[in-house]
C-alpha positions as CSV (number, residue, x, y, z in Angstrom):
1,X,-23.3,-11.4,23.4
2,X,-21.3,-8.0,21.9
3,X,-18.0,-10.0,20.5
4,X,-16.8,-7.5,17.7
5,X,-15.1,-5.8,20.8
6,X,-12.1,-6.6,23.2
7,X,-15.0,-6.0,26.4
8,X,-18.7,-5.6,26.0
9,X,-20.5,-4.0,28.8
10,X,-24.4,-5.7,29.5
11,X,-26.0,-3.5,32.0
12,X,-28.9,-5.8,33.7
13,X,-32.1,-4.9,35.0
14,X,-30.1,-4.6,38.7
15,X,-27.9,-2.1,37.4
16,X,-24.9,-4.2,37.4
17,X,-22.6,-4.2,35.0
18,X,-21.1,-7.1,32.9
19,X,-18.1,-7.2,31.5
20,X,-16.9,-10.0,29.0
21,X,-13.7,-10.8,27.7
22,X,-12.8,-12.7,25.2
23,X,-9.4,-14.6,25.3
24,X,-6.3,-12.6,25.3
25,X,-2.7,-13.5,25.3
26,X,-0.8,-10.1,26.3
27,X,3.3,-9.5,26.9
28,X,4.2,-6.5,28.8
29,X,7.9,-5.5,29.3
30,X,8.2,-3.5,32.3
31,X,11.3,-3.2,34.8
32,X,13.3,-5.1,32.3
33,X,10.8,-8.1,33.1
34,X,8.4,-9.9,31.2
35,X,4.8,-9.7,32.1
36,X,2.4,-12.3,30.8
37,X,-1.5,-11.6,31.1
38,X,-3.6,-14.5,31.4
39,X,-6.2,-15.7,29.1
40,X,-9.8,-15.1,30.5
41,X,-12.2,-16.7,28.8
42,X,-16.3,-16.3,29.0
43,X,-18.0,-18.8,29.8
44,X,-19.9,-21.0,26.8
45,X,-23.4,-22.6,27.0
46,X,-22.3,-26.2,27.6
47,X,-22.3,-27.6,30.6
48,X,-18.8,-29.2,29.7
49,X,-17.4,-25.9,29.5
50,X,-18.2,-24.7,33.3
51,X,-14.7,-24.1,34.5
52,X,-13.3,-20.5,33.6
53,X,-9.8,-19.8,32.5
54,X,-7.7,-18.3,35.7
55,X,-5.3,-15.8,34.6
56,X,-1.9,-16.8,34.0
57,X,0.6,-16.2,36.6
58,X,3.1,-13.6,36.3
59,X,3.8,-10.1,37.9
60,X,6.1,-8.0,39.3
61,X,6.3,-7.7,43.3
62,X,8.1,-5.9,46.1
63,X,8.6,-7.1,49.7
64,X,7.7,-4.7,53.0
65,X,9.7,-1.3,52.6
66,X,12.8,-0.2,52.9
67,X,14.1,-3.1,50.0
68,X,13.6,-2.6,46.5
69,X,10.7,-4.5,44.8
70,X,11.7,-8.1,43.5
71,X,9.8,-10.2,41.0
72,X,8.2,-13.1,41.6
73,X,6.9,-16.1,39.3
74,X,6.1,-18.3,42.4
75,X,1.9,-19.1,42.4
76,X,0.2,-16.6,44.8
77,X,-1.8,-19.4,46.8
78,X,1.5,-21.8,47.2
79,X,2.2,-23.0,50.5
80,X,3.6,-20.8,53.0
81,X,6.9,-21.8,55.0
82,X,4.5,-23.0,57.8
83,X,3.6,-25.6,55.6
84,X,-0.2,-24.8,55.9
85,X,-2.1,-24.1,52.7
86,X,-2.9,-20.1,52.7
87,X,-6.0,-18.8,51.7
88,X,-7.1,-15.5,50.9
89,X,-7.3,-14.1,54.3
90,X,-9.1,-10.6,52.8
91,X,-11.7,-12.4,50.8
92,X,-15.6,-12.4,51.7
93,X,-15.1,-16.5,52.1
94,X,-12.8,-15.6,55.4
95,X,-15.5,-12.9,56.7
96,X,-13.6,-10.1,55.6
97,X,-15.6,-6.8,55.7
98,X,-15.2,-3.1,54.8
99,X,-15.2,-0.8,57.7
100,X,-16.0,2.9,57.0
101,X,-16.7,2.3,53.4
102,X,-20.1,3.7,51.6
103,X,-21.6,2.0,48.7
104,X,-21.2,-1.9,47.8
105,X,-18.7,-1.6,44.8
106,X,-16.2,-3.0,47.2
107,X,-17.5,-6.5,47.3
108,X,-16.7,-6.6,44.0
109,X,-12.8,-6.6,44.9
110,X,-12.7,-9.3,47.4
111,X,-15.4,-11.2,46.3
112,X,-13.3,-14.0,44.9
113,X,-15.5,-14.9,41.4
114,X,-12.8,-15.3,39.1
115,X,-14.3,-12.4,36.3
116,X,-15.8,-10.0,38.9
117,X,-15.5,-6.7,37.3
118,X,-13.7,-5.4,40.8
119,X,-13.9,-1.6,41.2
120,X,-13.6,1.4,39.5
121,X,-13.8,4.9,41.2
122,X,-13.5,8.3,39.8
123,X,-10.5,10.4,40.7
124,X,-6.7,8.9,41.4
125,X,-7.3,7.1,44.6
126,X,-9.3,4.9,46.2
127,X,-8.8,3.4,49.5
128,X,-10.4,0.6,51.5
129,X,-10.3,-0.6,55.1
130,X,-10.6,-4.5,55.9
131,X,-11.5,-5.8,58.9
132,X,-10.7,-9.4,59.2
133,X,-11.9,-11.8,61.4
134,X,-9.1,-12.9,63.6
135,X,-5.6,-11.8,63.4
136,X,-4.0,-13.3,60.5
137,X,-0.3,-14.6,59.9
138,X,-0.1,-13.2,55.6
139,X,2.8,-13.9,53.7
140,X,1.9,-11.8,50.2
141,X,-0.4,-9.7,48.6
142,X,-1.7,-10.2,44.8
143,X,-3.4,-7.7,42.8
144,X,-5.2,-8.2,39.8
145,X,-5.1,-5.8,37.0
146,X,-8.7,-3.7,36.0
147,X,-10.9,-5.2,33.0
148,X,-10.7,-1.4,31.6
149,X,-7.3,0.0,29.9
150,X,-6.0,2.7,31.6
151,X,-7.6,2.2,34.5
152,X,-5.2,0.0,36.7
153,X,-3.8,2.7,39.7
154,X,0.1,3.2,39.1
155,X,0.9,2.6,42.8
156,X,-0.3,0.2,45.1
157,X,0.0,0.0,49.0
158,X,-0.9,-2.2,51.8
159,X,-1.0,-1.3,55.6
160,X,-1.4,-3.7,58.8
161,X,-3.0,-2.6,61.8
162,X,-4.3,-4.3,65.2
163,X,-7.0,-1.6,65.3
164,X,-9.2,0.0,62.5
165,X,-7.7,3.6,63.6
166,X,-4.3,2.0,63.4
167,X,-1.3,3.0,64.0
168,X,-0.8,1.7,60.7
169,X,2.6,-0.1,59.6
170,X,3.6,-0.3,55.8
171,X,3.7,-4.1,54.6
172,X,3.7,-3.5,50.7
173,X,4.6,-0.4,48.8
174,X,5.2,-0.4,45.0
175,X,4.1,0.7,41.7
176,X,2.4,-1.4,38.9
177,X,4.1,-2.1,36.5
178,X,3.0,-0.8,32.7
179,X,-0.1,0.2,34.2
180,X,-0.9,2.4,31.3
181,X,-1.0,-0.5,29.2
182,X,-1.8,-3.0,31.1
183,X,-4.7,-5.7,30.2
184,X,-7.0,-7.5,32.3
185,X,-6.1,-10.3,34.2
186,X,-2.3,-9.5,34.8
187,X,-1.4,-10.4,38.7
188,X,1.2,-8.0,40.5
189,X,2.2,-10.2,43.2
190,X,3.3,-9.0,46.6
191,X,5.4,-12.0,48.5
192,X,7.0,-10.6,51.8
193,X,10.5,-10.7,52.9
194,X,8.7,-11.4,57.1
195,X,5.6,-12.4,57.4
196,X,3.1,-9.9,58.4
197,X,0.5,-10.0,61.5
198,X,-2.6,-8.0,61.1
199,X,-6.3,-7.7,62.3
200,X,-7.0,-4.9,59.9
201,X,-5.8,-4.2,56.3
202,X,-5.9,-0.7,54.3
203,X,-5.8,-0.8,50.8
204,X,-4.8,2.6,49.2
205,X,-4.5,2.2,45.1
206,X,-3.4,5.8,42.9
207,X,-1.9,7.4,39.9
208,X,-1.1,11.0,39.4
209,X,-4.2,13.3,38.1
210,X,-2.6,13.1,34.2
211,X,-2.3,9.0,34.8
212,X,-5.8,8.4,35.3
213,X,-7.9,10.4,32.9
214,X,-10.7,7.7,33.5
215,X,-10.3,6.7,37.1
216,X,-8.7,3.8,38.7
217,X,-9.6,0.3,39.1
218,X,-8.8,-3.3,40.3
219,X,-10.2,-6.5,39.3
220,X,-9.5,-8.3,43.1
221,X,-7.0,-7.6,46.0
222,X,-5.8,-10.9,48.2
223,X,-3.7,-11.2,51.2
224,X,-2.7,-15.0,51.2
225,X,-1.2,-16.6,54.5
226,X,-3.2,-18.4,57.8
227,X,-6.2,-16.8,58.9
228,X,-6.7,-16.0,62.3
229,X,-9.5,-17.7,64.8
230,X,-12.7,-15.4,65.1
231,X,-12.9,-14.9,68.9
232,X,-16.4,-16.4,69.3
233,X,-19.2,-17.6,67.1
234,X,-20.6,-14.6,65.4
235,X,-24.4,-13.8,66.5
236,X,-26.2,-12.9,64.2
237,X,-30.2,-13.2,65.0
238,X,-32.3,-10.8,64.1
239,X,-34.6,-9.1,61.3
240,X,-32.5,-7.7,58.0
241,X,-33.2,-6.0,54.9
242,X,-32.5,-6.5,51.3
243,X,-33.0,-4.9,48.3
244,X,-33.0,-7.7,46.2
245,X,-32.3,-11.7,46.5
246,X,-35.5,-12.2,48.8
247,X,-38.8,-11.1,47.3
248,X,-40.2,-7.8,46.4
249,X,-40.3,-6.7,50.1
250,X,-36.8,-8.1,50.9
251,X,-37.4,-8.8,54.6
252,X,-35.1,-11.5,56.3
253,X,-35.7,-13.5,59.7
254,X,-32.9,-15.1,61.3
255,X,-32.3,-17.2,64.5
256,X,-29.3,-18.7,65.9
257,X,-28.1,-21.4,67.8
258,X,-24.8,-21.9,68.3
259,X,-23.5,-21.9,65.3
260,X,-26.7,-23.1,63.4
261,X,-28.5,-20.4,61.5
262,X,-32.4,-20.9,60.0
263,X,-35.0,-18.1,59.2
264,X,-37.3,-17.2,56.2
265,X,-38.2,-14.4,54.2
266,X,-41.5,-12.8,54.0
267,X,-43.6,-10.2,52.3
268,X,-44.7,-7.6,54.5
269,X,-48.0,-6.1,55.5
270,X,-46.3,-2.6,55.7
271,X,-42.8,-1.5,57.2
272,X,-43.8,0.4,60.5
273,X,-44.3,-2.2,61.9
274,X,-42.8,-4.4,59.6
275,X,-45.5,-7.9,60.1
276,X,-45.0,-11.5,58.2
277,X,-47.7,-11.4,55.5
278,X,-46.7,-14.3,53.6
279,X,-43.6,-16.3,53.8
280,X,-41.6,-17.0,50.4
281,X,-39.4,-19.5,51.7
282,X,-36.8,-20.5,54.0
283,X,-33.1,-20.1,55.3
284,X,-30.8,-23.1,56.5
285,X,-27.5,-22.2,57.6
286,X,-24.2,-22.4,59.6
287,X,-21.7,-19.8,61.0
288,X,-17.9,-20.9,60.2
289,X,-15.0,-19.8,62.0
290,X,-14.2,-17.0,60.0
291,X,-17.6,-15.6,60.9
292,X,-19.6,-15.6,57.6
293,X,-22.5,-17.6,57.2
294,X,-23.0,-20.6,54.8
295,X,-26.6,-21.1,53.6
296,X,-29.1,-22.4,51.4
297,X,-32.3,-20.5,50.2
298,X,-35.3,-22.6,49.8
299,X,-38.2,-21.2,48.0
300,X,-41.6,-22.7,48.8
301,X,-43.7,-21.9,45.6
302,X,-40.9,-23.4,43.2
303,X,-39.8,-25.7,45.7
304,X,-36.1,-24.9,44.7
305,X,-32.8,-24.6,46.8
306,X,-29.9,-22.0,46.7
307,X,-26.6,-22.1,48.0
308,X,-24.9,-18.7,48.8
309,X,-23.3,-16.9,52.1
310,X,-24.1,-13.7,54.1
311,X,-21.1,-11.7,55.7
312,X,-21.6,-9.2,58.2
313,X,-19.7,-5.9,59.4
314,X,-18.0,-6.3,62.7
315,X,-20.4,-3.6,64.3
316,X,-23.6,-6.3,62.6
317,X,-25.4,-3.3,61.2
318,X,-24.4,-4.4,57.6
319,X,-24.5,-7.4,55.5
320,X,-23.6,-8.4,52.0
321,X,-25.5,-11.3,50.6
322,X,-24.7,-13.6,47.6
323,X,-26.6,-16.7,45.8
324,X,-25.2,-19.1,43.4
325,X,-27.2,-19.3,41.1
326,X,-26.2,-21.9,37.4
327,X,-22.4,-20.9,36.3
328,X,-21.6,-20.2,39.8
329,X,-18.1,-19.4,39.6
330,X,-18.8,-16.7,36.8
331,X,-20.0,-13.2,37.9
332,X,-23.3,-13.5,35.9
333,X,-24.3,-16.4,38.1
334,X,-23.6,-14.6,41.3
335,X,-26.6,-12.6,42.5
336,X,-25.3,-10.1,45.0
337,X,-27.2,-7.9,47.2
338,X,-25.9,-5.3,50.6
339,X,-28.4,-5.3,53.1
340,X,-28.7,-3.5,56.9
341,X,-29.4,-5.6,60.1
342,X,-33.1,-3.9,61.6
343,X,-32.5,-5.0,64.8
344,X,-33.4,-7.9,67.3
345,X,-37.0,-8.7,66.8
346,X,-40.2,-11.0,68.2
347,X,-41.6,-12.2,64.8
348,X,-41.6,-15.4,63.9
349,X,-41.7,-17.4,60.5
350,X,-44.8,-19.9,61.4
351,X,-48.6,-18.0,61.1
352,X,-49.4,-20.3,64.2
353,X,-47.0,-17.7,66.4
354,X,-44.7,-20.9,67.4
355,X,-40.9,-20.9,66.7
356,X,-40.6,-22.1,62.7
357,X,-38.1,-24.7,62.5
358,X,-36.3,-24.1,58.8
359,X,-33.9,-27.1,58.9
360,X,-37.0,-29.3,59.7
361,X,-39.2,-28.1,57.0
362,X,-36.5,-28.4,54.5
363,X,-35.5,-32.0,55.6
364,X,-39.6,-32.5,55.1
365,X,-39.9,-31.3,52.0
366,X,-36.9,-31.9,50.1
367,X,-35.6,-34.7,51.7
368,X,-32.6,-33.6,52.0
369,X,-30.7,-30.5,54.2
370,X,-27.2,-29.2,54.6
371,X,-26.1,-28.7,58.7
372,X,-24.0,-25.9,57.7
373,X,-23.6,-24.9,61.5
374,X,-22.0,-28.4,61.9
375,X,-18.3,-27.9,62.4
376,X,-15.2,-29.3,62.9
377,X,-11.6,-29.3,63.8
378,X,-9.6,-28.3,60.8
379,X,-8.6,-31.1,58.6
380,X,-10.4,-33.4,61.6
381,X,-13.5,-35.0,62.5
382,X,-13.6,-34.2,66.1
383,X,-17.0,-32.3,66.4
384,X,-16.7,-28.8,67.6
385,X,-18.7,-27.4,70.5
386,X,-20.6,-24.9,68.6
387,X,-22.1,-27.3,66.3
388,X,-24.0,-29.6,69.2
389,X,-26.7,-27.1,69.3
390,X,-27.6,-27.9,65.7
391,X,-27.0,-31.4,66.1
392,X,-29.5,-31.4,69.6
393,X,-32.2,-29.8,67.4
394,X,-31.7,-32.3,64.6
395,X,-32.1,-35.1,67.3
396,X,-35.3,-33.8,68.6
397,X,-36.8,-33.8,65.1
398,X,-35.6,-37.4,64.4
399,X,-36.9,-38.5,67.6
400,X,-39.9,-37.2,66.9
401,X,-40.1,-39.6,63.2
402,X,-38.4,-42.9,64.4
403,X,-39.6,-44.1,61.3
404,X,-37.6,-42.6,59.1
405,X,-34.2,-43.7,57.3
406,X,-32.0,-41.1,57.6
407,X,-28.4,-41.3,55.7
408,X,-25.6,-38.8,57.2
409,X,-24.0,-38.0,54.5
410,X,-20.3,-36.5,54.5
411,X,-18.6,-33.9,51.8
412,X,-15.6,-32.3,51.2
413,X,-14.1,-29.7,48.8
414,X,-11.9,-30.7,46.0
415,X,-8.6,-29.9,48.0
416,X,-6.3,-32.4,49.0
417,X,-6.2,-36.2,47.3
418,X,-9.4,-38.1,46.3
419,X,-8.2,-41.1,48.6
420,X,-8.0,-38.5,51.8
421,X,-11.2,-36.7,51.0
422,X,-13.1,-40.0,50.8
423,X,-11.8,-40.9,54.5
424,X,-12.4,-37.4,55.9
425,X,-15.6,-37.3,54.9
426,X,-16.5,-40.8,55.8
427,X,-15.0,-39.8,59.2
428,X,-17.1,-36.5,59.8
429,X,-20.4,-38.4,58.9
430,X,-20.0,-41.2,61.5
431,X,-19.0,-38.6,63.8
432,X,-22.9,-36.7,63.4
433,X,-24.6,-40.2,63.2
434,X,-23.0,-41.1,66.2
435,X,-23.4,-38.2,68.0
436,X,-27.3,-38.3,67.2
437,X,-27.6,-41.8,68.3
438,X,-25.8,-40.7,71.8
439,X,-28.5,-38.3,71.9
440,X,-31.1,-40.5,71.6
441,X,-32.3,-41.2,68.1
442,X,-33.1,-44.4,67.6
443,X,-34.2,-44.7,64.1
444,X,-32.4,-46.2,61.1
445,X,-29.4,-44.1,60.6
446,X,-26.3,-44.8,58.4
447,X,-23.1,-42.7,57.1
448,X,-21.4,-42.3,54.0
449,X,-18.5,-40.5,52.9
450,X,-18.6,-38.8,49.5
451,X,-15.3,-37.0,49.5
452,X,-15.6,-34.5,46.9
453,X,-17.4,-36.2,44.3
454,X,-21.3,-35.1,44.8
455,X,-20.1,-31.0,44.7
456,X,-22.9,-28.4,45.1
457,X,-21.2,-25.5,43.3
458,X,-17.9,-26.0,41.2
459,X,-14.5,-25.9,43.5
460,X,-13.3,-23.0,41.1
461,X,-13.0,-20.1,44.3
462,X,-12.7,-20.2,48.3
463,X,-16.1,-19.0,48.3
464,X,-17.5,-22.3,46.3
465,X,-15.3,-24.7,47.8
466,X,-16.8,-23.6,51.5
467,X,-19.9,-24.6,50.5
468,X,-19.1,-28.2,49.2
469,X,-17.5,-28.8,52.8
470,X,-20.7,-30.0,54.8
471,X,-23.2,-32.4,56.6
472,X,-26.4,-33.5,54.8
473,X,-29.4,-35.5,56.3
474,X,-30.9,-37.5,53.4
475,X,-34.0,-38.9,53.5
476,X,-35.2,-41.3,51.1
């Protein structure tokens, strides 16, 4: 790593530019208020140093127009007035997706990876419209300055609407203090005097022509509040194509049963028509309430499993995938790829022509499977209706193998207290085990809650915490 300069750039074969930052302590006097840029430390080689340092909170903010901007030191993720822990409703982990945006750079503005480079564009204005899966209640906004100097926009504006075509209402409109000289990791916070409801957000970043000699950019945009519920479970079955993440052909076939999704990725014998020449691995996942797909990619040749997500555009034609490898909470540990939906398909993942069962295949090959399609009511052990198709398929499999001894394992993320998480995970595991028994499973079933003690990935971001909230079936 080149460490003789404050920023270094490393271009990977994929063409992505990784910007590694050394610890920085920056103070900035703007509008009579001291702004402190946070330290952000690059991950070192030892496993004991896997937690990246988050930017120190400090920034200027403004309530909705017309009141003048004000300053707050409150963390952007502090509890809202409702007493409900807020989430970043503009993030990929909540199912947010750009509308009418070509290219894929915008993903890095909302991907939630702490050291993501965000976006940087030529010119002096950037606009992004984000569709939220449901109507969200928003209490505050946050904007993290660009990793590059003299690139952070001088002005930020956020508008809300119930439709992608408007009408648009201004929710936040303010300057970014010290944009000319601000370093990386400075957080501009915008608490709102009154919460706003929104199904769409329009973010506009701007500087005057003479203030943007190198274009403009931002590391991250967030909208904190309470996420709205999706109208229904997203239907994502079909054939997709990705240039990265899923073999050289990049074809992915998904089937869906309730909130459960499974399928495979394969090499094709051509593209017109696409044919399954060789199955490279399976995909097992589930659609969350926010409308995004948590998944595990299981590679057949190496017998390795990699957690990840897919997020779909409102019209279902575009898709974004991210796989979390190695140090999953750093940008270099996330493999991203934009893709497209080819359409419905009659292809199967089984050479015999019968419907494949990737979930059963993973359980038999690896001895465990994550049931991401098994969703519960918030902070409860009550199974949602969309979880039942997944469990019915699992019951059918287990009844075929009455000699199997299966542990139903419940897991949470690290939010909340350890005692609460352990109790909740145990209750959820017991709820799943009871459903399987009521569906006719007579084999040995035990239930055990592990709380947050066995994370798949670090509990450092919203996206990664979502990966750790799961129920697994484990076969010794």
